[in-house]
C-alpha positions as CSV (number, residue, x, y, z in Angstrom):
1,M,0.1,0.2,0.2
2,R,2.9,2.3,1.1
3,F,4.7,1.7,-2.2
4,A,1.6,2.6,-4.4
5,H,1.3,5.8,-2.3
6,T,4.4,6.6,-3.3
7,A,4.3,5.7,-6.9
8,L,1.1,7.8,-6.9
9,I,3.3,11.0,-5.5
10,A,6.0,10.3,-8.2
11,R,3.4,10.2,-11.0
12,I,1.7,13.6,-9.7
13,A,5.0,15.0,-9.1
14,F,6.2,14.3,-13.3
15,G,2.9,15.4,-14.3
16,A,3.4,18.5,-12.6
17,S,7.1,19.2,-13.7
18,F,5.8,18.4,-17.5
19,A,2.9,20.7,-17.4
20,F,5.2,23.5,-15.9
21,S,8.0,22.5,-18.4
22,S,5.3,22.6,-21.4
23,T,3.9,26.1,-20.0
24,A,7.9,27.3,-19.6
25,F,8.5,26.0,-23.3
26,A,5.1,27.5,-25.4
27,Q,5.9,26.9,-28.9
28,T,4.5,29.4,-31.5
29,K,3.9,28.1,-35.0
30,W,3.5,30.1,-37.8
31,D,2.5,29.6,-41.8
32,L,4.6,31.3,-44.2
33,P,2.4,30.7,-47.7
34,S,4.7,30.8,-51.1
35,A,3.6,30.8,-54.6
36,Y,6.9,28.8,-56.0
37,P,8.1,25.3,-56.0
38,N,10.5,23.7,-53.7
39,T,13.2,23.9,-56.4
40,N,13.0,27.4,-56.4
41,F,15.6,29.7,-55.1
42,H,13.7,31.8,-53.5
43,T,11.6,28.9,-51.8
44,E,14.9,27.3,-50.7
45,N,15.8,30.6,-49.2
46,L,12.4,30.7,-47.1
47,M,13.5,27.3,-46.0
48,Q,16.9,28.2,-45.0
49,F,15.1,31.4,-43.2
50,A,12.8,28.8,-41.1
51,A,15.6,26.6,-40.2
52,D,17.6,29.6,-38.9
53,V,14.8,30.8,-36.9
54,D,14.3,27.2,-35.4
55,K,17.8,27.3,-34.7
56,A,17.9,30.7,-33.1
57,T,15.1,30.4,-30.9
58,A,15.8,26.5,-30.1
59,G,12.5,25.6,-31.2
60,K,10.4,28.5,-29.7
61,L,9.0,29.7,-32.9
62,K,8.3,27.0,-35.7
63,I,7.5,28.4,-39.3
64,T,6.3,26.0,-41.8
65,V,6.8,27.0,-45.5
66,H,3.9,26.0,-47.6
67,S,5.5,26.3,-51.3
68,N,3.8,26.4,-54.9
69,A,0.5,28.0,-53.7
70,S,-0.5,25.1,-51.9
71,L,-2.1,26.9,-48.7
72,F,-3.1,30.3,-50.6
73,K,-2.8,31.0,-54.4
74,A,-0.4,33.9,-55.4
75,P,-2.9,36.5,-55.5
76,E,-4.3,35.6,-52.0
77,I,-1.2,35.5,-50.1
78,K,-0.8,39.4,-49.3
79,R,-4.4,39.4,-48.2
80,A,-4.1,36.2,-46.1
81,V,-1.2,37.9,-44.1
82,Q,-3.0,41.3,-43.9
83,G,-6.3,39.3,-42.4
84,G,-3.9,37.2,-40.0
85,Q,-4.8,34.0,-41.6
86,A,-0.9,33.5,-42.1
87,Q,1.6,35.3,-40.1
88,M,3.9,35.3,-42.8
89,G,3.7,35.3,-46.5
90,E,6.1,35.8,-49.7
91,I,4.8,37.9,-52.4
92,L,5.6,39.2,-56.2
93,L,5.7,42.9,-55.2
94,A,4.7,43.8,-58.7
95,N,1.8,41.8,-58.6
96,Y,-0.2,44.2,-56.4
97,Q,0.7,47.5,-58.9
98,N,-3.2,48.3,-59.3
99,E,-3.4,48.5,-55.6
100,W,-0.7,51.0,-55.1
101,Q,1.7,52.1,-57.9
102,I,4.6,51.8,-55.8
103,F,4.6,48.2,-55.4
104,G,5.3,47.8,-59.4
105,T,8.3,49.7,-59.6
106,D,10.6,47.2,-60.1
107,G,8.4,45.9,-62.9
108,L,8.9,48.8,-65.1
109,P,11.0,47.7,-68.3
110,F,14.3,49.0,-68.5
111,L,14.1,51.4,-65.5
112,A,16.9,49.1,-63.8
113,D,18.4,46.4,-65.6
114,S,21.0,45.1,-63.8
115,Y,21.5,43.7,-60.2
116,E,23.4,47.0,-59.2
117,E,20.5,49.1,-60.3
118,S,18.0,47.1,-58.9
119,A,19.6,47.1,-55.6
120,K,19.5,51.0,-55.7
121,L,15.9,51.0,-56.9
122,Y,15.2,48.8,-54.0
123,K,16.8,51.3,-51.6
124,A,14.7,54.1,-53.3
125,Q,11.6,52.1,-53.0
126,K,11.9,50.7,-49.4
127,P,10.9,53.7,-47.4
128,A,7.6,54.0,-49.1
129,L,7.1,50.1,-49.1
130,E,7.6,50.0,-45.3
131,K,5.3,52.8,-44.6
132,K,2.4,51.5,-46.8
133,L,2.7,48.3,-45.3
134,A,2.8,49.3,-41.8
135,E,-0.5,51.4,-42.9
136,Q,-1.9,47.7,-43.7
137,G,-0.9,46.2,-40.2
138,M,2.1,44.4,-41.9
139,M,6.0,44.7,-42.0
140,L,8.3,44.1,-44.8
141,L,11.1,41.3,-43.6
142,Y,13.0,41.2,-46.6
143,A,12.9,41.3,-50.5
144,V,15.3,39.4,-53.0
145,A,15.4,40.3,-56.9
146,W,14.5,37.8,-59.4
147,P,17.0,37.0,-62.1
148,P,16.9,39.7,-65.1
149,Q,13.7,38.9,-67.3
150,G,13.6,38.2,-71.1
151,I,11.2,37.4,-73.8
152,Y,10.2,33.5,-74.2
153,V,8.8,32.8,-77.7
154,K,7.8,30.2,-79.9
155,K,9.5,31.9,-83.1
156,P,12.4,33.7,-83.8
157,I,11.8,37.3,-83.5
158,T,13.6,40.5,-84.7
159,S,11.0,43.4,-83.5
160,A,8.5,43.9,-81.2
161,A,6.0,43.5,-84.4
162,D,6.7,40.0,-84.4
163,L,4.9,39.7,-81.3
164,K,1.6,41.1,-83.0
165,G,-1.5,38.4,-81.9
166,V,0.9,36.1,-80.0
167,K,-1.0,34.4,-76.7
168,W,1.2,35.9,-74.2
169,R,1.1,35.2,-70.3
170,A,0.3,38.0,-68.2
171,Y,1.1,38.1,-64.5
172,S,1.0,41.6,-63.5
173,P,-0.6,44.4,-64.6
174,A,2.9,45.6,-66.1
175,T,3.5,42.3,-68.1
176,A,-0.6,42.9,-69.3
177,R,0.4,46.3,-70.5
178,I,3.3,45.3,-72.4
179,A,1.4,42.9,-74.2
180,E,-1.1,45.8,-75.1
181,L,1.9,48.0,-76.2
182,V,3.6,45.5,-78.4
183,G,-0.2,44.0,-79.9
184,A,-0.1,40.4,-78.3
185,Q,-2.9,38.9,-76.5
186,P,-2.4,39.0,-72.7
187,V,-3.6,35.6,-70.7
188,T,-3.3,35.8,-67.0
189,V,-1.9,33.0,-66.0
190,Q,0.1,32.2,-62.6
191,A,3.3,30.7,-62.1
192,A,1.8,27.2,-60.8
193,E,-0.4,27.0,-63.7
194,L,2.0,27.9,-66.5
195,S,3.4,24.6,-67.7
196,Q,-0.3,23.3,-68.2
197,A,-1.1,26.6,-70.4
198,M,1.9,26.0,-72.5
199,A,1.2,22.1,-72.9
200,T,-2.5,23.3,-74.0
201,G,-1.4,26.2,-76.3
202,V,-2.9,28.9,-74.0
203,V,0.4,30.8,-73.6
204,E,2.7,31.2,-76.6
205,S,4.9,33.4,-75.2
206,Y,6.0,35.5,-71.8
207,M,8.5,37.7,-70.3
208,S,10.1,36.1,-67.1
209,S,13.5,35.2,-65.9
210,G,15.5,32.0,-66.4
211,A,14.5,30.6,-63.2
212,T,10.9,30.5,-64.1
213,G,11.6,29.0,-67.6
214,Y,13.7,26.2,-66.3
215,D,11.3,25.6,-62.9
216,T,8.3,25.1,-65.4
217,K,10.2,23.5,-68.1
218,T,9.3,25.7,-70.8
219,Y,12.1,24.1,-72.7
220,E,9.4,21.4,-73.7
221,H,7.4,23.9,-75.4
222,I,8.9,27.0,-76.6
223,K,12.4,27.1,-78.0
224,Y,13.7,30.7,-77.8
225,W,14.4,33.1,-74.8
226,Y,15.8,36.7,-76.0
227,D,18.1,38.1,-73.0
228,T,16.5,41.4,-72.7
229,Q,17.4,42.3,-69.3
230,A,14.5,43.9,-69.0
231,W,13.7,44.3,-65.4
232,L,14.3,42.6,-61.8
233,P,11.1,42.1,-60.2
234,K,11.5,41.4,-56.2
235,N,9.8,39.2,-53.8
236,G,8.9,40.4,-50.7
237,V,8.3,38.8,-47.4
238,L,5.7,40.0,-45.4
239,M,5.0,39.9,-41.5
240,N,1.5,40.3,-39.8
241,R,2.7,43.2,-37.2
242,A,0.3,41.8,-34.6
243,A,1.9,38.3,-34.9
244,F,5.4,40.0,-34.8
245,D,4.6,42.3,-31.6
246,A,3.3,39.1,-29.8
247,L,6.5,37.5,-30.2
248,D,9.2,38.2,-27.0
249,K,11.8,40.4,-27.9
250,P,14.5,37.5,-28.0
251,T,12.1,36.0,-30.6
252,Q,11.9,39.1,-32.4
253,A,15.7,39.7,-32.8
254,A,16.0,36.0,-34.0
255,V,13.3,36.6,-36.8
256,L,15.0,40.0,-37.9
257,K,18.5,38.5,-38.1
258,A,17.4,35.6,-40.0
259,G,15.5,37.9,-42.3
260,A,18.6,39.9,-42.6
261,D,20.6,36.9,-43.7
262,A,18.1,35.7,-45.8
263,E,18.0,39.1,-47.8
264,A,21.9,38.9,-48.2
265,R,21.9,35.5,-49.3
266,G,19.1,35.7,-51.7
267,W,20.6,38.1,-53.7
268,I,23.9,36.5,-54.1
269,T,22.2,33.5,-55.0
270,S,20.0,35.1,-57.6
271,R,23.1,36.3,-59.5
272,A,24.6,33.1,-59.3
273,K,21.3,31.0,-60.0
274,N,20.8,33.4,-63.2
275,T,23.8,32.2,-64.7
276,E,23.1,28.6,-63.8
277,Y,19.6,28.7,-65.1
278,I,20.6,30.3,-68.9
279,D,23.1,27.0,-68.9
280,L,20.3,24.7,-68.0
281,L,17.8,25.9,-70.4
282,K,20.6,25.8,-73.1
283,K,21.5,22.3,-72.1
284,N,17.8,21.5,-72.6
285,G,17.4,22.8,-76.0
286,M,16.5,26.6,-75.4
287,N,18.1,28.9,-77.7
288,I,19.4,32.1,-75.8
289,V,19.3,34.8,-78.1
290,V,20.8,38.1,-78.2
291,P,17.8,40.8,-78.7
292,P,18.4,42.3,-82.2
293,A,18.6,46.0,-82.3
294,Q,15.3,46.8,-83.3
295,L,13.9,44.3,-81.0
296,K,15.9,46.6,-78.1
297,T,14.8,49.8,-79.7
298,D,11.1,48.7,-79.7
299,M,11.1,47.2,-76.2
300,K,13.0,50.5,-74.8
301,K,10.2,52.7,-76.4
302,V,7.6,50.3,-74.6
303,G,9.5,50.9,-71.2
304,D,9.3,54.8,-71.6
305,T,5.6,54.6,-72.2
306,M,5.2,52.5,-69.4
307,L,7.3,54.9,-67.1
308,K,5.4,58.0,-68.0
309,E,2.2,56.4,-67.6
310,W,3.3,55.1,-64.0
311,L,4.5,58.6,-62.9
312,E,1.2,59.9,-63.9
313,K,-0.7,57.6,-61.8
314,A,1.7,57.4,-59.0
315,G,1.8,61.0,-58.8
316,P,4.4,62.7,-56.1
317,E,5.0,59.8,-54.2
318,G,6.1,57.6,-57.3
319,Q,8.2,60.7,-58.7
320,A,10.1,60.9,-55.4
321,V,11.2,57.2,-55.5
322,V,12.3,57.3,-59.2
323,D,14.1,60.9,-58.1
324,A,15.7,59.4,-55.4
325,Y,17.0,56.3,-57.7
326,K,18.4,58.3,-60.2
327,K,20.5,60.3,-57.8
328,M,22.0,57.3,-56.4
């Protein structure tokens, strides 16, 4: 009887200590939706970020990356973060230009056409971005540029006139406007649906990086990529402000540090991957073409028109961003 009594006390003591330790180690779980596949360098960067946070907080904050639009589709991610359905999310900033013109700054063709210029444009754009996101109850944790954008097309082209009537994938207001200006037929298709759209003939041409071309096996359907280096759009990783504020100070510091590391790592990786993806496209039968002079001239005119239109819509706020960029 005495033994049973002792065993009971031991069980109660163990249960109490377990309950105490569970309370002391309250784990927080966050969801981080993304629109791109696991093999994409942006997603790999997110996975590393989540692992870094896990390590820095000793498992106190667990961030689950939901890739390839598996939790929310690309257009839904920003709203999900803003509304608190996801604590974090990765978006292509240029996709939200219709909501607020400054989101589309880095989708303007030939405004910033190299990694160096893109980094300057980000620096000029960042204060306005942070202010707008704060108004919407969010924070910009970090942003990373995609490799430079070129034209994927089924046939050789020498000028913009050769794109007239072509079924052109539009994934943002800027890419839809390019289609209109060159006389192509815009079709809205998100990254996760692009392979199917090409296979079924819904899309015959689009502008994107070597990364998207390789991820979606574009080389199975389209054989020409014109390396126009038109723009370097950025993915932004956003956080719900209330979710961030609910973390303790050491955990907040760990998230911010891991975010800064992810941004630095992402830009370096993007540069390296640009060369790697172009080589992989070549190996899989893609013709990588230097744009003919007439095509370059035509596309530069498209860029000039779009910048003028954008400044009219963006007003003084947009002009301030462009002026700050051009002074750098």
